[in-house]
KOLTOR-832536 format. One line per field, with one value per residue (C-alpha): residue in three letters; residue number from 1; x, z, y. Coordinates in pm, 1 decimal. Example, Ala and Ser with C-alpha at 12.3 -4.5 7.8 and 13.67 -1.06 7.14 Angstrom:
code = ala ser;
pos = 1 2;
px = 1230.0 1367.0;
pz = 780.0 714.0;
py = -450.0 -106.0;
//
This chain:
code = unk unk unk unk unk unk unk unk unk unk unk unk unk unk unk unk unk unk unk unk unk unk unk unk unk unk unk unk unk unk unk unk unk unk unk unk unk unk unk unk unk unk unk unk unk unk unk unk unk unk unk unk unk unk unk unk unk unk unk unk unk unk unk unk unk unk unk unk unk unk unk unk unk unk unk unk unk unk unk unk unk unk unk unk unk unk unk unk unk unk unk unk unk unk unk unk unk unk unk unk unk unk unk unk unk unk unk unk unk unk unk unk unk unk unk unk unk unk unk unk unk unk unk unk unk unk unk unk unk unk unk unk unk unk unk unk unk unk unk unk unk unk unk unk unk unk unk unk unk unk unk unk unk unk unk unk unk unk unk unk unk unk unk unk unk unk unk unk unk unk unk unk unk unk unk unk unk;
pos = 1 2 3 4 5 6 7 8 9 10 11 12 13 14 15 16 17 18 19 20 21 22 23 24 25 26 27 28 29 30 31 32 33 34 35 36 37 38 39 40 41 42 43 44 45 46 47 48 49 50 51 52 53 54 55 56 57 58 59 60 61 62 63 64 65 66 67 68 69 70 71 72 73 74 75 76 77 78 79 80 81 82 83 84 85 86 87 88 89 90 91 92 93 94 95 96 97 98 99 100 101 102 103 104 105 106 107 108 109 110 111 112 113 114 115 116 117 118 119 120 121 122 123 124 125 126 127 128 129 130 131 132 133 134 135 136 137 138 139 140 141 142 143 144 145 146 147 148 149 150 151 152 153 154 155 156 157 158 159 160 161 162 163 164 165 166 167 168 169 170 171 172 173 174 175 176 177;
px = -1179.7 -1267.9 -1461.2 -1148.8 -964.3 -1238.5 -1284.5 -915.7 -926.1 -1238.5 -1033.5 -737.2 -955.6 -1113.8 -790.5 -646.2 -969.6 -1059.9 -936.6 -1202.7 -1563.3 -1707.4 -1597.5 -1738.0 -1711.2 -1873.7 -1930.2 -2087.2 -2375.8 -2294.2 -2585.9 -2430.7 -2352.1 -1991.4 -1968.5 -2217.3 -2342.5 -2543.1 -2901.2 -2799.3 -2862.8 -2590.7 -2650.2 -2402.5 -2423.6 -2258.7 -2185.3 -2123.2 -2015.8 -1971.4 -1646.0 -1610.7 -1875.2 -2234.8 -2262.0 -2539.9 -2681.2 -2526.2 -2544.9 -2415.0 -2431.9 -2325.4 -2082.9 -1983.5 -1682.8 -1587.6 -1228.3 -1173.0 -874.9 -972.6 -1327.3 -1252.0 -1530.2 -1797.9 -2131.8 -2452.7 -2668.3 -3007.7 -3030.5 -2803.3 -2983.4 -3291.2 -3130.0 -2845.4 -2849.1 -2950.7 -2962.1 -2984.6 -3067.2 -2813.3 -2582.0 -2480.6 -2154.4 -2085.7 -2408.1 -2398.3 -2609.5 -2667.4 -2775.8 -2842.4 -2790.3 -2910.9 -2756.3 -2902.8 -2612.7 -2654.8 -2317.0 -2032.9 -1705.4 -1478.0 -1622.5 -1552.3 -1840.9 -1799.7 -1995.7 -1909.4 -2059.6 -2033.9 -2208.3 -2314.9 -2017.8 -1760.3 -1480.0 -1422.4 -1599.3 -1526.7 -1514.1 -1536.0 -1283.5 -1380.3 -1536.2 -1409.0 -1634.5 -1639.0 -1980.8 -1983.9 -2178.0 -2493.0 -2658.9 -2919.7 -3109.9 -3118.1 -3181.8 -3390.4 -3642.2 -3638.6 -3636.2 -3981.7 -4117.6 -3889.5 -4024.6 -4382.4 -4498.3 -4474.9 -4617.4 -4913.7 -4974.1 -4956.6 -5186.6 -5446.8 -5436.4 -5484.3 -5768.9 -5941.7 -5908.9 -6063.5 -6352.6 -6425.3 -6399.7 -6641.0 -6878.5 -6917.4 -6675.7 -6505.1 -6173.8 -5903.3 -5754.3;
pz = -22303.0 -22071.0 -21754.2 -21516.7 -21688.4 -21642.0 -21288.3 -21231.7 -21403.2 -21183.0 -20878.2 -20988.2 -21072.1 -20739.6 -20553.8 -20744.1 -20688.2 -20321.2 -20216.9 -20421.2 -20274.3 -20590.0 -20837.8 -21175.4 -21418.0 -21760.5 -21979.3 -22320.5 -22328.6 -22467.1 -22705.9 -22877.1 -23260.9 -23317.9 -23609.9 -23514.4 -23817.4 -23849.7 -23696.8 -23466.3 -23101.2 -22846.4 -22471.9 -22191.6 -21822.9 -21552.7 -21197.5 -20965.1 -20600.2 -20303.0 -20154.1 -19766.9 -19692.3 -19803.7 -20100.1 -20113.1 -20440.9 -20672.9 -21072.7 -21304.9 -21701.6 -22027.1 -22273.3 -22637.0 -22806.3 -23167.7 -23222.2 -23603.5 -23708.4 -23806.0 -23643.9 -23276.9 -23058.0 -22810.8 -22977.7 -22870.9 -22724.6 -22826.0 -23143.6 -22977.2 -22642.2 -22471.1 -22133.2 -22043.7 -21688.8 -21356.7 -21025.1 -20655.7 -20363.6 -20120.7 -20234.6 -19904.4 -19861.8 -20067.6 -20259.0 -20626.9 -20853.2 -21159.7 -21465.6 -21821.0 -22097.2 -22466.9 -22774.0 -23121.3 -23353.6 -23569.6 -23762.0 -23876.8 -23713.9 -23425.0 -23069.3 -22691.7 -22444.5 -22082.4 -21775.4 -21527.4 -21178.8 -20908.7 -20588.7 -20381.0 -20149.9 -20406.4 -20573.8 -20841.4 -21114.3 -21150.3 -21451.9 -21557.7 -21803.8 -22156.4 -22405.0 -22771.8 -23068.6 -23457.7 -23614.1 -23999.4 -24232.9 -24385.1 -24683.3 -24581.7 -24921.3 -25108.2 -25481.1 -25494.2 -25305.6 -25438.2 -25817.5 -25821.7 -25659.0 -25860.2 -26188.3 -26065.1 -25933.9 -26249.4 -26467.3 -26200.6 -26228.8 -26617.9 -26616.3 -26396.0 -26612.7 -26921.2 -26785.9 -26647.9 -26991.8 -27166.1 -26921.2 -26966.7 -27353.7 -27297.2 -27101.8 -27360.1 -27246.1 -27589.3 -27483.4 -27302.3 -27014.7;
py = 16779.2 16483.5 16509.8 16435.9 16726.5 16945.5 16874.2 16944.9 17261.0 17371.2 17273.1 17453.2 17741.1 17749.8 17725.5 18024.4 18217.0 18122.8 18465.7 18629.7 18671.2 18532.0 18243.7 18207.9 17933.9 17913.2 17630.9 17558.6 17303.2 16961.2 16963.8 17287.2 17232.5 17098.9 17376.1 17655.4 17846.9 18159.7 18101.5 17814.4 17865.7 17813.5 17730.8 17827.0 17752.2 17973.8 17876.4 18159.9 18083.2 18311.7 18200.9 18286.5 18523.2 18605.5 18842.3 19117.4 19266.3 19033.5 19121.3 18895.4 18945.3 18772.5 18966.1 18859.0 19003.8 18952.5 18884.8 18862.2 19052.9 19423.6 19377.0 19344.5 19459.8 19395.9 19282.5 19432.3 19142.3 19282.8 19067.5 18779.8 18701.9 18795.5 18694.1 18926.7 18973.8 18796.4 18922.9 18779.7 18968.5 18746.9 18458.0 18279.0 18145.1 17823.7 17849.2 17817.1 18039.0 17842.7 18020.6 17904.6 18151.9 18115.3 18290.6 18292.2 18329.4 18623.3 18703.9 18485.2 18512.6 18419.6 18508.2 18491.5 18473.9 18569.3 18620.5 18892.1 18961.5 19229.1 19283.0 19564.3 19651.2 19508.4 19741.9 19457.9 19284.2 18934.8 18721.7 18368.4 18222.3 18293.7 18052.3 18092.2 17976.1 18024.6 18072.2 17954.1 18192.5 18080.5 18234.9 18444.5 18438.1 18122.9 18175.0 17840.5 17991.0 18339.5 18270.5 18121.7 18399.8 18661.1 18515.5 18389.4 18704.1 18921.2 18618.5 18617.5 18986.9 18975.2 18687.7 18889.0 19179.2 18968.4 18798.7 19116.5 19308.2 18983.2 18983.1 19357.4 19310.7 19030.0 19232.5 19500.4 19785.9 19715.8 19900.8 19689.1 19849.3;
//
């Protein structure tokens, strides 16, 4: 999507949400991988704006939802992101709170990420538009790295035992272990 369309959509969103005390935007960072895979890190930026009045006690958090058919569920961000929430004591009218969120992709599948916010004195939770992305699987265990270890360790242990037995036999114990 080019910049002009993004600006038009942001302006339309701001006009629709102008009655809300908070407006939220969420965009993926331009440096994110085009085809993200397990282990990659994705960055997102949220913009939270207080509309016509200051907002006291703002809390914003990021949420991740898996949307694979048959596996629809919210994800616990403990392994995905260390930065899960921000707070601001006061957000004055027209002031924008910019927050960068990073997320390590742990599991393959299709996901949606959203930023939500609420404030003291508000009865509602306000949300950004969602960002949908697909995470490709990546082999966690690579056989070319494990095979030398799986074969080499037993041979190394066997070699050490043979060497040790020969040393003991030479030193006069006479009996191998």
